[in-house]
C-alpha angles and dihedrals in degrees: 000000000000116000113257110225120234111255115262123252130203088242092057092045094049092050093051110098134189117276134193089273134033117265137174139231111210123218096178138251092062097308119121139154118238113214112203125204088252090060094250111142119211129187115229133182121207118198146151112253111240087211105048097019088226128128114258135181124212123195109220110181145287125301119257124181090219129024117247105184110171133185110230095172095089115106091233135082090251124088125208131216111245133197121251091229091061093058121104120238091256092049089051092050090048097052109129100199133013146151133268092260092052091047088058092050090052090049090054091052092049092049089051090054092050092048087053090055095256124133105224094215093051089044090056091051090051092050091050091051091051092049091049090048090052092050098039090042093067105117095243091051093047090048093051092046091051092047091053086063093042090055090065095055105033131077111252094249092049092047093051093048092047095046092047090055091054094042096049102035114016101037096059088059099049108016099120098032129098109241091235089059095055108103132218090245091054091053092048091048090052092052093046091052092052091047090060091066105021119021097180092047090050089054092052091044090056089058093044093051092047090053092047092051091048088056091048091053090050090053093046093243089127137003105229141042099209094188094056091076098038125094107233091218090059090059101036102045099173113100114251129193130202114263104237111181114241111241139183113243101150106106095221093053092040089055089053089050093051093049095046091051093048090048097042112139098198131087112347091218091053092046093050092044090054092046090050095050090048087064101028109038100210125164113266094254094050091048097049094043095043112142130209089232089067093062125082104194093184096053093030093230132138115211120185117185112250089235089066095052127090090245107054099179105155089214089068124081124235114289113262136182132176115243121225124221091257091054091049088051091052091050093048090051089051092048090053090052093047092054097047094097105008145017119285109280132202101273127064100212103044126191129229093290090061089230114064125058123263119274113262091235095053095080090047090053090049090053090051091051088053088058101258099141138111111006094013100036118161126180130185091262092048093074088075091056092046091052093046096047099042093044091052093046090052096041091120088062101048095026095210121148118254089236088066090054088052092050091053088055090044091234108172109190099143128100119264090261092052091046091052090052093043090050090068091063117095102224097178096089091041092051096049097077093050096046090045090052090047093052091047090049091053093047090051089057091057119103118225097270110083126173 
């Protein structure tokens, strides 16, 4: 029969000093005190796992002659003494220092777990995971975690607009709630409230929330995505219609547009930005945030990093377009303007401070001042539609495939497999004839007076 060690005493523990090598003082039933050469004394529990049937050793915490449990959760500078019996299992397993009597209480709890077929070390991991899920599962934390991922796939302007919607409207509803405690009725009420003031935004918000809840289910923060099985039209009853940008496609009015832009007497940056987008139909964000580093004057090529485009599929290469002679002339004029009073900065179309890019609304305001409102409305985004429609109508003249038009607009409607195949095609040479024809077409619409 194995010898049963005599129970430890505080006197024996206090008199035990560090030696050249570590040694232990046994208290029995798997509990012992490890004495390190430094003199530090650490409680350890040795046991046979009821799951793996292997011997395991768990470090518990340092030895203290007297317990000093304190509650640091109070929102004051004071701490309060708390009773061991009020601690949760995880708090007990996370104690850093405690007395001999407490060590024995912990041993008793661990033995109870083992007798119930539970491995204490695996039990602690499970408790930690649950605690992390409870903390990370707070709506604000889930939202921020989800948006960290969104930031990698969205254009900056889209990310900012999306985050602002959540921060200003959604967060006040759910900020202090755990996402698993948010009910279906609360989500529906939120959407109905937004629909009262902004129908289109409510429709987008429905999709955003459904995506967020799907992510939360994936991360085990909640069990159900209520919106996944709900028809959006059953929640948002007001009829919505797709927002198609108005665009000028009539040649007479388009000629007026071209001439008014080329003869615009306002900001030079705005004028050159509008001239540029006439020839190169970029999205508004890509136009306004265009950088000099994206332009190769020698090769006459524009290259925008894929991360800056609306479609950020990593299988796709950076977005490229050939630049016509007229576009190079516009860029050179803009470079001359940019270096009148300062060195060349990062952005092509600089604002009034000569550093930051122009505001996205400034070109739209300029178009309105030129008279392009109501029946002949044209916005910055509309130039893409004008290019697409007119190019298709005159396809018999330039004889370029519609797929090339789509590539110039960076429209990505194919599946991922089709995109991967398409990505191997070098569109630059195929795009050049169409963009050259388009620039020539615009120049032909100009009247003699050019500024």
